[in-house]
C-alpha positions, 0 to 999 in steps of 0.5 A: 404826541407820537414822541410821548407814546413811544417813550411810554412804550420803552418800559414795556419793551424792557419788561418784555425783553427781561422776561424772555431773558429770565425765562431762557435762563430758567429753561437752560439751567433747569432743563437743558443743563441737566440733560447735558451734564447728566448721564444715562443710568440703568437700574438693575437687580442685585443679582445682575450686579453680582453676576457682572462682578463675578464675570469681571465686567464691573470696573468701578463701584461706589456706595451711597446710603440708598443705592450701589452705582457701578460701571460696566464695560461691554463691547468697548462702551461704558455703561452706568448702572445702579441697584439697591443696597442688600446686606452682604458682608462678603461683597468687599472681599469679592470686589477685591478678588476681582480687582474692582476699585470701590469706595463711597464715591467715584469722582466724576469728570463733568464737562467744564467748558459746557458748565461755564457756557451754560451758567455764565455765557448764555446769560451774558449773551442774552443781556448783551443782545437785550442792551443792543436792541434797547439802544437800537430802539432808543436811537430809532425813536429819538431819530424818528421823533427828535431828528425828524428823519421820517419827514414829520414836523414838530408841529401840526400843519393846517394847510389853507384848504384843510379845516379853514377858519375865517373871521366869520367863525369868530364873533364877539371879538371885534377889537381883536380882529381889527388889531390882527387885520394888519397882519393879514394885510401884510401876509397878502400884500407884503410889497406895499410895506417893503416900499415904505420900509415898514416891518411887520411885527414878528410876534403877536401875543393873544392874551385872555381868559380860558375859552375866549377863542384865542386858538380859533382867532389864530386859525382865523388869521391864517384862514383869512391870509390863506397861508399855512398854519403851524400849531404847537403847544408849549408843553410839547417843547419840554421832554424827558431828553435834555436838549430836545426842547431847544432842538424842537424850537430850531426845527420849528423855525426851520420848517416855518422858514421853508413854508414862508409866508406862514403863521406859527402858533404857540399855545400856552406859551407860559409853559416855556416862557416863565420868568427866569430866576435871577437869584441863581444860575439854572440850566434846566430844560425849560430855560434852555428852550426859552433861550433858544426861542428868544434867539430864533425870534431875533434871528429871522427877518421880519419881512420874510413872512413868518408871523409868530402868534402865541396865546396865554392866560397868564401874562404876568408870569412871562419873561420880560425878554419875551415881551420886548419889542422885536420879539412879541411886539404886540399884545392883543386882548381877547376878553370875555364878550359883552352883551352884543358879543354874546349875542353874535357868538350865540348866533354863530353857534345857533346856525349849526342847529335847527332853531325855532323862528322866535328864539329870544337870543337877547334874553339868553345873552343877558342871562349869560353875563360873564360867559366865554365863547366856549361856554356859550357854545356848550350852552347851545349844544346842551339846548340841542341835546335837551330838545332831542330828549324832549322829543322836539326837532327844533331848539326853543328859547326854553331849551336855551334857558334850561341849558343856561341853568344846567351850566350855572347850577347843574341839572335837576336832582330828580331823587332829592326829597326834602321834608315839608319843613325843609321845603318851607325854609328853602322857599322863604330863603329864596323869596328873601333874596327876591323880595330884597332885590324887588324893593331896591332901586336899579337892581336887576329884575328877578327872572326865575325862582325855584326850590328844585334841588340841583346837582351842584348842591343848591337846594334852590336859587333866584335868578336875576337878569340885567336889562342892559350890560353893566361895565362899571359897578358903583359902591351903591351897586355893590351894597345892593348886591350884598343886601340881596345876598343877605336876604336869604339868611335874613328871611330864615331868621325873620320867619323861623328864628334859625340859621341854616347851612343853606346860606353858605354860598351867599356868605362866601360871595358876600364876603368876597364882595365886601373884601374887594370893596375894601382892599381893591376898589377903594370903597372903604371909609377907613382906608379910602383909595389905598390898595391893600391887595396886589398881584394875582391873575384876573383871568384865572380868578387868583386875586393875589396877596395882601400887601399890608401889615398884620395890624392893617389886615385886622382892621380890614377884617373888622371893616368887612364884617361891619359892611356885611352886618350893615347889609344884613340889617337893611335886608332884615328890615325890608323883609320885616316890613313886607312879612305878609307879602313874603308869606303869600309868595312863599306859599305860592312857591311851595305849591308850584316849586318854580315860578317866573319873575313875572309871576312873582311881580304880579303877586307882589304888585297885587298885594301892594295895591 
């Protein structure tokens, strides 16, 4: 970080120096130079001029359009004088008689050396001093930041007694902990591995989506092993100076070898570890840095006690040479936590705040399916902030539920005002989702229905919460999700015979599910178990590219359309069969604006009885 700040100051320094130089040149040329090059001239009257001529003291006279300039000699000193023009035809004859030379101009003898010095010497001197100072500053900065002459390392160092983290601070990643336990055991007891001739892995790559705690896991490994922890980001290796990335890699490994046993953690290693282009030879800074990293990992001994941990959420772009055995021998997956893992993570973060005794952590864990550890930490913090806003000194279940909704749909829009007609449309739209879900078998129960607008742009939403964690999604489950998504637009058509923009998000999600059914999951009647889409990054949401002909892509589009049309037809039939129930629940929702899943089911079951 210090290198970057210093580099950012260099343009300011140049501007500062050049501003001083320009100011100095202006002062010399406009003020000092005229002082040096000009002479002091005394203004006299015309009669004084004639008296001086008649007395024989005038030596030279020259005329301009507006004045008479002449020189006097008094007591061996030359004086320069001037006076105004007066019409006097006898003046030339008088000057001739007195032996005074006169003319239109008297040639001056300026100080040639002084003129050259002021016009050329001083600017050259100033700019040479500026260049010398800039070179001095650049070398100082490169030495302090690059050559480490001030004893500051290229990576942040966390000693065991400073900011120590352990596996107790990491929850929901039991498989990753088990994979890394051997690293900790080796750092604590290396002799038992040496006895049998086993070598510890040189490198361990932590792979997972953003926010799952890869950096925290690396710190916890160092804390459990009670060894120093070097931390650096991949972007810090690549700088504006050519060759600095490779030099930083060398310095990093030199530092690590001196502090062994220790752990070196490189975050976002994909910055320097991308695949090298095989089409033509390149010599860019990133490739040099990668080559140096590969060389250093081959060079240090496996049993010396230096373990390289790296993290990335883009494993598909890493160079194969970086992933081969002998460099990064292991890949540890740090995935999104399951239900039990989310409960454990929530409990870890809830220990940091004051909570009520009856907080339903399991409910919050079920509401946050697919959330990462960082998101769960944010939810707990949002709940604590809400508790303070509400005047409470403890976090309750309602605070946590509201914070989940804030993270998912945004905060409530207090100033958003819907007309009565729009409110009715939104109410029927949300009841359409809930009613289709309630009439399905095995669908997630409805937890909450609201028509209060949110800052995310949603005018309302229906929340479903699974009773238990689902890992696999069947074809039937996918069809049921499509029908629930189509329920909102179907309700608009059944009740109002219109189509609004409120279903835009539903349409987008339904299209995505149907396309994945055809291209990725082999749930297509036409194509069967044929992969039509490959590549991409599941961790960052990139689904890759279609790997089929244009004709096949057209058939895929047609099947996606037919799947959604079938789901829409089924949802519409359910709502038409339960029109009276839908009207009653919609009126109740319009009156209350927000109802719970229990209230919804009570009305639905009462009406059914």
